[in-house]
MMTF fields as JSON, N, C-alpha, C and O atoms, coordinates in Angstrom:
{
  "mmtfVersion": "1.0.0",
  "mmtfProducer": "UNKNOWN",
  "numBonds": 215,
  "numAtoms": 216,
  "numGroups": 54,
  "numChains": 1,
  "numModels": 1,
  "chainsPerModel": [1],
  "groupsPerChain": [54],
  "chainIdList": ["A"],
  "bondAtomList": [4, 2, 8, 6, 12, 10, 16, 14, 20, 18, 24, 22, 28, 26, 32, 30, 36, 34, 40, 38, 44, 42, 48, 46, 52, 50, 56, 54, 60, 58, 64, 62, 68, 66, 72, 70, 76, 74, 80, 78, 84, 82, 88, 86, 92, 90, 96, 94, 100, 98, 104, 102, 108, 106, 112, 110, 116, 114, 120, 118, 124, 122, 128, 126, 132, 130, 136, 134, 140, 138, 144, 142, 148, 146, 152, 150, 156, 154, 160, 158, 164, 162, 168, 166, 172, 170, 176, 174, 180, 178, 184, 182, 188, 186, 192, 190, 196, 194, 200, 198, 204, 202, 208, 206, 212, 210],
  "bondOrderList": [1, 1, 1, 1, 1, 1, 1, 1, 1, 1, 1, 1, 1, 1, 1, 1, 1, 1, 1, 1, 1, 1, 1, 1, 1, 1, 1, 1, 1, 1, 1, 1, 1, 1, 1, 1, 1, 1, 1, 1, 1, 1, 1, 1, 1, 1, 1, 1, 1, 1, 1, 1, 1],
  "groupList": [{"groupName": "MET", "atomNameList": ["N", "CA", "C", "O"], "elementList": ["N", "C", "C", "O"], "formalChargeList": [0, 0, 0, 0], "bondAtomList": [1, 0, 2, 1, 3, 2], "bondOrderList": [1, 1, 2], "singleLetterCode": "M", "chemCompType": "L-PEPTIDE LINKING"}, {"groupName": "ILE", "atomNameList": ["N", "CA", "C", "O"], "elementList": ["N", "C", "C", "O"], "formalChargeList": [0, 0, 0, 0], "bondAtomList": [1, 0, 2, 1, 3, 2], "bondOrderList": [1, 1, 2], "singleLetterCode": "I", "chemCompType": "L-PEPTIDE LINKING"}, {"groupName": "GLY", "atomNameList": ["N", "CA", "C", "O"], "elementList": ["N", "C", "C", "O"], "formalChargeList": [0, 0, 0, 0], "bondAtomList": [1, 0, 2, 1, 3, 2], "bondOrderList": [1, 1, 2], "singleLetterCode": "G", "chemCompType": "PEPTIDE LINKING"}, {"groupName": "GLU", "atomNameList": ["N", "CA", "C", "O"], "elementList": ["N", "C", "C", "O"], "formalChargeList": [0, 0, 0, 0], "bondAtomList": [1, 0, 2, 1, 3, 2], "bondOrderList": [1, 1, 2], "singleLetterCode": "E", "chemCompType": "L-PEPTIDE LINKING"}, {"groupName": "VAL", "atomNameList": ["N", "CA", "C", "O"], "elementList": ["N", "C", "C", "O"], "formalChargeList": [0, 0, 0, 0], "bondAtomList": [1, 0, 2, 1, 3, 2], "bondOrderList": [1, 1, 2], "singleLetterCode": "V", "chemCompType": "L-PEPTIDE LINKING"}, {"groupName": "ARG", "atomNameList": ["N", "CA", "C", "O"], "elementList": ["N", "C", "C", "O"], "formalChargeList": [0, 0, 0, 0], "bondAtomList": [1, 0, 2, 1, 3, 2], "bondOrderList": [1, 1, 2], "singleLetterCode": "R", "chemCompType": "L-PEPTIDE LINKING"}, {"groupName": "PRO", "atomNameList": ["N", "CA", "C", "O"], "elementList": ["N", "C", "C", "O"], "formalChargeList": [0, 0, 0, 0], "bondAtomList": [1, 0, 2, 1, 3, 2], "bondOrderList": [1, 1, 2], "singleLetterCode": "P", "chemCompType": "L-PEPTIDE LINKING"}, {"groupName": "ALA", "atomNameList": ["N", "CA", "C", "O"], "elementList": ["N", "C", "C", "O"], "formalChargeList": [0, 0, 0, 0], "bondAtomList": [1, 0, 2, 1, 3, 2], "bondOrderList": [1, 1, 2], "singleLetterCode": "A", "chemCompType": "L-PEPTIDE LINKING"}, {"groupName": "TYR", "atomNameList": ["N", "CA", "C", "O"], "elementList": ["N", "C", "C", "O"], "formalChargeList": [0, 0, 0, 0], "bondAtomList": [1, 0, 2, 1, 3, 2], "bondOrderList": [1, 1, 2], "singleLetterCode": "Y", "chemCompType": "L-PEPTIDE LINKING"}, {"groupName": "THR", "atomNameList": ["N", "CA", "C", "O"], "elementList": ["N", "C", "C", "O"], "formalChargeList": [0, 0, 0, 0], "bondAtomList": [1, 0, 2, 1, 3, 2], "bondOrderList": [1, 1, 2], "singleLetterCode": "T", "chemCompType": "L-PEPTIDE LINKING"}, {"groupName": "PHE", "atomNameList": ["N", "CA", "C", "O"], "elementList": ["N", "C", "C", "O"], "formalChargeList": [0, 0, 0, 0], "bondAtomList": [1, 0, 2, 1, 3, 2], "bondOrderList": [1, 1, 2], "singleLetterCode": "F", "chemCompType": "L-PEPTIDE LINKING"}, {"groupName": "ASP", "atomNameList": ["N", "CA", "C", "O"], "elementList": ["N", "C", "C", "O"], "formalChargeList": [0, 0, 0, 0], "bondAtomList": [1, 0, 2, 1, 3, 2], "bondOrderList": [1, 1, 2], "singleLetterCode": "D", "chemCompType": "L-PEPTIDE LINKING"}, {"groupName": "LEU", "atomNameList": ["N", "CA", "C", "O"], "elementList": ["N", "C", "C", "O"], "formalChargeList": [0, 0, 0, 0], "bondAtomList": [1, 0, 2, 1, 3, 2], "bondOrderList": [1, 1, 2], "singleLetterCode": "L", "chemCompType": "L-PEPTIDE LINKING"}, {"groupName": "GLN", "atomNameList": ["N", "CA", "C", "O"], "elementList": ["N", "C", "C", "O"], "formalChargeList": [0, 0, 0, 0], "bondAtomList": [1, 0, 2, 1, 3, 2], "bondOrderList": [1, 1, 2], "singleLetterCode": "Q", "chemCompType": "L-PEPTIDE LINKING"}, {"groupName": "SER", "atomNameList": ["N", "CA", "C", "O"], "elementList": ["N", "C", "C", "O"], "formalChargeList": [0, 0, 0, 0], "bondAtomList": [1, 0, 2, 1, 3, 2], "bondOrderList": [1, 1, 2], "singleLetterCode": "S", "chemCompType": "L-PEPTIDE LINKING"}, {"groupName": "HIS", "atomNameList": ["N", "CA", "C", "O"], "elementList": ["N", "C", "C", "O"], "formalChargeList": [0, 0, 0, 0], "bondAtomList": [1, 0, 2, 1, 3, 2], "bondOrderList": [1, 1, 2], "singleLetterCode": "H", "chemCompType": "L-PEPTIDE LINKING"}, {"groupName": "CYS", "atomNameList": ["N", "CA", "C", "O"], "elementList": ["N", "C", "C", "O"], "formalChargeList": [0, 0, 0, 0], "bondAtomList": [1, 0, 2, 1, 3, 2], "bondOrderList": [1, 1, 2], "singleLetterCode": "C", "chemCompType": "L-PEPTIDE LINKING"}],
  "groupTypeList": [0, 1, 2, 1, 3, 4, 5, 6, 7, 6, 2, 4, 8, 9, 10, 11, 12, 1, 5, 1, 2, 9, 10, 3, 7, 13, 1, 14, 13, 12, 6, 15, 11, 1, 3, 1, 11, 5, 16, 8, 1, 15, 2, 11, 14, 1, 4, 2, 7, 14, 3, 2, 14, 12],
  "groupIdList": [1, 2, 3, 4, 5, 6, 7, 8, 9, 10, 11, 12, 13, 14, 15, 16, 17, 18, 19, 20, 21, 22, 23, 24, 25, 26, 27, 28, 29, 30, 31, 32, 33, 34, 35, 36, 37, 38, 39, 40, 41, 42, 43, 44, 45, 46, 47, 48, 49, 50, 51, 52, 53, 54],
  "secStructList": [7, 5, 1, 7, 3, 3, 7, 7, 1, 1, 1, 7, 7, 7, 1, 7, 1, 7, 7, 7, 7, 7, 7, 7, 1, 1, 6, 6, 6, 1, 7, 7, 1, 7, 7, 7, 5, 1, 7, 3, 3, 7, 7, 7, 1, 1, 1, 7, 7, 7, 7, 7, 7, 7],
  "xCoordList": [-29.525, -30.074, -31.004, -30.877, -32.782, -33.801, -34.804, -35.297, -35.144, -36.208, -35.174, -35.408, -33.798, -33.542, -33.271, -33.113, -33.161, -33.143, -31.2, -30.657, -30.913, -29.386, -28.826, -28.432, -29.082, -28.459, -26.951, -26.542, -26.423, -25.725, -25.906, -27.031, -25.607, -25.633, -26.297, -25.574, -27.475, -28.06, -26.93, -26.305, -26.554, -25.907, -24.754, -23.939, -23.969, -22.986, -22.705, -22.875, -22.349, -21.943, -20.776, -19.711, -21.389, -20.499, -20.854, -21.719, -19.701, -19.334, -19.782, -20.331, -19.454, -19.319, -20.76, -20.541, -22.105, -22.834, -22.535, -22.262, -22.489, -22.186, -20.858, -20.299, -20.35, -19.072, -18.657, -18.631, -18.557, -18.747, -17.019, -16.76, -16.042, -15.293, -13.925, -14.264, -12.745, -11.849, -11.0, -10.608, -10.051, -9.045, -8.2, -6.976, -9.403, -8.692, -7.482, -7.226, -6.956, -5.281, -5.9, -5.842, -6.381, -7.337, -8.695, -9.645, -8.185, -10.046, -10.833, -11.998, -9.662, -11.177, -11.325, -12.124, -10.476, -11.03, -12.247, -13.171, -12.41, -14.141, -15.202, -15.073, -15.673, -17.347, -18.161, -18.036, -18.793, -19.788, -21.316, -21.609, -21.671, -23.415, -23.628, -23.716, -23.651, -24.643, -26.118, -26.31, -26.835, -28.249, -28.263, -27.998, -28.627, -29.419, -30.859, -30.833, -32.023, -33.241, -34.651, -35.313, -34.766, -36.265, -35.712, -36.225, -34.248, -33.335, -33.747, -34.286, -33.991, -33.655, -32.115, -31.354, -31.684, -30.107, -30.769, -31.731, -29.858, -30.037, -29.134, -28.667, -28.666, -27.814, -28.465, -29.218, -28.428, -28.724, -29.418, -29.046, -30.827, -31.513, -31.139, -31.36, -30.486, -29.778, -28.811, -28.403, -27.728, -26.154, -25.971, -25.179, -27.001, -27.158, -26.527, -26.288, -26.369, -25.448, -26.101, -27.223, -24.881, -25.194, -25.055, -24.812, -25.299, -25.542, -25.022, -23.99, -25.902, -25.387, -25.321, -25.852, -24.137, -23.484, -23.415, -23.093, -23.584, -23.457, -22.805, -22.556],
  "yCoordList": [32.445, 31.674, 31.309, 30.668, 31.591, 30.931, 30.874, 31.828, 29.459, 29.237, 29.403, 30.147, 28.804, 28.46, 27.372, 26.453, 27.065, 25.425, 26.058, 26.942, 24.892, 24.747, 22.766, 21.73, 23.132, 21.358, 21.865, 23.003, 20.624, 21.222, 21.151, 20.651, 21.291, 21.762, 20.754, 19.966, 20.508, 18.709, 17.933, 18.581, 16.7, 15.927, 16.036, 15.5, 16.321, 16.93, 16.14, 16.337, 15.521, 14.728, 15.955, 16.473, 16.011, 17.258, 16.662, 15.802, 17.431, 16.74, 17.793, 17.497, 19.366, 20.583, 20.977, 21.623, 21.051, 22.224, 23.161, 24.265, 23.139, 24.109, 24.303, 23.631, 25.169, 24.815, 26.195, 27.423, 25.838, 26.856, 27.12, 26.374, 27.929, 27.28, 26.344, 25.162, 26.463, 25.461, 25.606, 24.735, 26.796, 27.068, 27.756, 27.856, 28.301, 29.079, 28.544, 27.462, 29.579, 29.283, 29.42, 28.571, 30.56, 31.049, 31.029, 31.133, 30.824, 29.998, 31.704, 32.085, 32.294, 34.001, 34.076, 34.938, 33.037, 33.517, 32.601, 33.276, 31.657, 30.502, 31.342, 32.565, 31.06, 31.712, 31.366, 30.57, 32.194, 32.042, 33.217, 34.212, 32.482, 32.95, 32.842, 33.813, 32.009, 31.321, 30.663, 29.625, 31.147, 29.993, 29.702, 30.547, 28.18, 28.211, 27.435, 26.302, 28.16, 27.508, 27.38, 28.109, 26.383, 26.412, 26.572, 27.314, 25.303, 25.281, 24.48, 24.011, 23.42, 22.824, 22.181, 22.969, 21.454, 21.163, 19.702, 19.099, 19.291, 18.35, 17.802, 18.734, 16.475, 16.596, 16.346, 17.279, 15.201, 15.197, 14.12, 13.603, 13.818, 12.451, 11.781, 10.57, 12.342, 10.682, 10.551, 9.409, 11.78, 11.253, 10.618, 9.716, 11.327, 10.708, 11.773, 12.961, 11.257, 11.677, 10.409, 9.917, 10.241, 9.575, 9.913, 9.156, 11.475, 12.027, 13.168, 13.438, 14.045, 15.775, 15.467, 14.621, 16.622, 17.325, 18.689, 19.345, 19.344, 20.525, 20.521, 21.579],
  "zCoordList": [11.226, 9.547, 9.999, 11.043, 9.296, 9.819, 8.883, 8.28, 8.769, 7.171, 6.334, 5.382, 6.419, 5.186, 4.465, 5.269, 3.585, 2.77, 2.121, 1.458, 2.884, 2.647, 1.845, 2.379, 0.564, -0.28, -1.234, -1.468, -1.604, -2.347, -3.989, -3.995, -5.228, -6.586, -7.14, -7.75, -7.13, -7.783, -8.456, -9.295, -8.255, -9.36, -8.342, -9.093, -7.139, -6.32, -4.247, -3.044, -4.972, -3.268, -2.446, -2.784, -1.609, -0.113, 0.62, 0.787, 1.426, 2.83, 3.828, 4.889, 3.335, 4.05, 3.758, 2.733, 3.931, 3.297, 4.397, 3.926, 5.523, 6.863, 7.224, 8.09, 6.613, 7.886, 9.092, 9.009, 9.477, 11.021, 11.652, 12.596, 11.295, 11.889, 11.58, 11.621, 11.337, 10.845, 11.194, 11.97, 10.911, 10.602, 11.726, 11.815, 12.739, 14.22, 15.105, 15.632, 15.046, 15.764, 17.473, 18.363, 17.506, 19.748, 19.447, 18.671, 20.573, 21.198, 20.879, 20.774, 20.817, 20.832, 19.551, 19.186, 18.183, 16.83, 17.278, 17.731, 17.27, 17.536, 16.729, 16.686, 16.44, 15.749, 17.34, 18.271, 17.057, 18.935, 18.342, 17.68, 18.92, 19.451, 17.57, 16.818, 17.341, 16.194, 16.288, 16.921, 15.811, 15.687, 14.664, 13.809, 14.252, 12.65, 13.153, 13.635, 12.981, 13.003, 12.268, 11.53, 12.698, 11.675, 9.597, 8.759, 9.357, 8.383, 8.144, 9.147, 6.666, 5.578, 5.623, 5.06, 5.925, 5.721, 5.14, 5.615, 3.842, 3.448, 2.38, 1.723, 1.917, 0.562, -0.76, -1.04, -1.87, -3.47, -2.673, -1.619, -3.602, -2.83, -3.823, -3.789, -4.959, -6.232, -6.246, -6.457, -6.002, -5.008, -3.821, -3.544, -2.958, -1.883, -0.625, -0.838, 0.379, 1.736, 3.22, 3.343, 4.1, 4.924, 6.365, 7.306, 6.354, 7.876, 7.732, 7.118, 8.437, 9.273, 10.13, 10.848, 10.205, 11.716, 12.049, 11.059, 13.009, 13.419, 14.432, 15.01]
}
């Protein structure tokens, strides 16, 4: 992903704006070779968000 804005719907507090891999049962199933470059990833400024993590 390059140059994309990622945000929740207005007025919605969310914990997962981007989730890459969650329920893999084997190491070979894990996502890989993923690039997130020059993207604006943020929560709703009114509802708030405490942190972001990748």
